[in-house]
C-alpha positions as CSV (number, residue, x, y, z in Angstrom):
1,M,97.7,-71.8,-146.1
2,K,101.5,-72.4,-145.4
3,R,102.8,-69.3,-146.8
4,G,101.3,-66.2,-148.1
5,Y,102.0,-63.9,-151.0
6,R,103.9,-61.5,-148.7
7,Q,106.1,-64.3,-147.3
8,L,106.9,-65.4,-150.8
9,I,107.9,-62.0,-151.9
10,D,109.9,-61.3,-148.6
11,E,111.8,-64.7,-149.3
12,A,112.6,-63.6,-152.7
13,E,113.8,-60.2,-151.9
14,A,116.3,-61.8,-149.5
15,R,117.7,-63.7,-152.5
16,I,117.6,-61.3,-155.1
17,E,119.3,-57.9,-156.1
18,T,116.7,-55.1,-155.7
19,L,117.4,-51.7,-157.5
20,S,116.2,-48.3,-156.3
21,T,114.7,-46.2,-159.1
22,E,117.9,-44.0,-159.1
23,A,120.1,-47.1,-159.6
24,A,117.8,-48.6,-162.3
25,S,117.6,-45.3,-164.1
26,A,121.5,-45.2,-164.2
27,L,121.4,-48.6,-166.0
28,H,118.4,-47.4,-168.4
29,G,119.7,-46.9,-172.1
30,R,122.9,-48.9,-171.7
31,G,123.4,-51.5,-174.5
32,D,124.1,-54.3,-172.1
33,V,121.0,-54.0,-170.1
34,I,117.4,-54.9,-171.1
35,F,114.5,-53.7,-169.0
36,V,111.6,-56.3,-168.9
37,D,108.3,-55.1,-168.2
38,L,106.2,-58.0,-166.5
39,R,102.7,-56.3,-166.6
40,D,100.1,-57.4,-169.1
41,R,99.1,-55.7,-172.2
42,R,96.1,-53.8,-170.6
43,E,98.4,-52.3,-168.0
44,L,100.9,-51.1,-170.8
45,E,98.2,-49.5,-172.9
46,R,96.7,-47.9,-169.7
47,E,100.0,-46.5,-168.0
48,G,102.7,-46.7,-170.6
49,R,106.1,-48.3,-169.9
50,I,109.7,-47.4,-169.4
51,P,111.2,-46.6,-172.8
52,G,112.4,-49.4,-175.0
53,A,111.3,-52.1,-172.3
54,F,110.6,-55.4,-173.5
55,N,107.3,-56.8,-172.7
56,C,107.0,-60.4,-171.2
57,P,103.8,-60.8,-169.4
58,R,104.4,-62.7,-165.9
59,G,102.7,-65.7,-166.8
60,M,105.0,-66.5,-169.8
61,L,108.4,-65.7,-168.1
62,E,109.4,-69.2,-167.4
63,F,108.3,-70.4,-170.9
64,W,110.1,-67.5,-172.6
65,I,113.4,-68.3,-170.7
66,D,113.7,-71.8,-171.2
67,P,115.6,-72.5,-174.5
68,E,113.8,-76.0,-174.6
69,S,110.3,-74.3,-174.6
70,P,108.3,-74.0,-177.5
71,Y,107.9,-70.5,-176.5
72,H,111.3,-69.5,-175.9
73,K,112.2,-65.8,-176.8
74,P,115.9,-65.5,-178.0
75,V,116.1,-62.0,-176.1
76,F,116.7,-64.2,-172.8
77,A,119.6,-65.9,-174.3
78,E,121.5,-62.8,-174.8
79,P,124.3,-61.9,-172.4
80,K,122.7,-59.0,-170.9
81,T,121.8,-57.8,-167.5
82,F,117.9,-58.1,-167.1
83,V,116.0,-55.5,-165.1
84,F,112.5,-56.7,-164.3
85,Y,109.6,-54.4,-163.2
86,C,106.0,-54.7,-162.7
87,A,103.5,-52.2,-161.1
88,S,104.5,-52.2,-157.6
89,G,107.7,-54.7,-157.4
90,W,105.8,-57.7,-156.2
91,R,105.5,-59.8,-159.4
92,S,109.1,-58.7,-160.4
93,A,110.5,-59.8,-157.1
94,L,108.9,-63.4,-157.7
95,A,110.0,-63.2,-161.2
96,T,113.6,-62.1,-160.6
97,L,113.9,-65.1,-158.2
98,A,112.4,-67.5,-160.8
99,A,114.7,-66.3,-163.5
100,Q,117.7,-66.4,-161.2
101,E,116.9,-70.1,-160.4
102,M,116.4,-70.9,-164.1
103,G,120.1,-69.7,-164.8
104,L,119.9,-66.1,-165.8
105,D,122.9,-64.7,-164.1
106,A,122.3,-60.9,-164.2
107,V,118.9,-60.3,-163.2
108,C,117.6,-57.6,-160.8
109,H,114.1,-55.8,-160.3
110,V,113.1,-52.3,-159.5
111,S,111.8,-51.7,-155.9
112,G,108.4,-50.1,-156.1
113,G,108.1,-51.0,-159.9
114,F,106.5,-48.7,-162.5
115,T,104.7,-46.9,-160.1
116,A,107.9,-45.7,-158.1
117,W,109.6,-44.9,-161.6
118,K,106.8,-42.6,-162.4
119,E,106.7,-41.0,-159.0
120,A,110.5,-40.3,-159.4
121,G,109.7,-38.4,-162.5
122,L,111.7,-40.8,-164.9
123,P,111.0,-41.1,-168.5
124,T,107.9,-43.1,-169.7
125,E,106.3,-43.8,-173.0
126,A,102.9,-44.6,-174.3
127,V,102.0,-47.8,-175.6
128,E,99.5,-48.1,-178.5
129,R,96.5,-50.4,-178.4
130,K,96.9,-53.5,-180.5
131,G,95.3,-52.9,-183.9
132,Q,95.7,-49.3,-183.9
133,A,97.9,-47.6,-186.8
134,G,101.0,-46.1,-185.7
135,P,102.2,-42.5,-186.7
């Protein structure tokens, strides 16, 4: 193996902007910022999410960003700052680099991910299981 996951993460973090939970929380709720949760649906249902976060499973990110993809999501064409996070900050570091290389200008990620966010006592919200009726 030429490069392992840790080397890929370290290389990504050297080229991207990483926010502390304190810096990320200062951006939360601003109209020009979108928090993007890269975890899969099971993680969201089990752990919750940062309130108002847009869910983009990590495996779909490049397809959802690219306007030429049949899977493109218009949210990624908005002139916003994108704050990526996952459970621990590993997937979000790699995703931030990929998004940056695809042309998203304002993209960063949260150091320590959702785990660090929760440990800092910052707000979270539950995510209902698909198929269940809401209130």
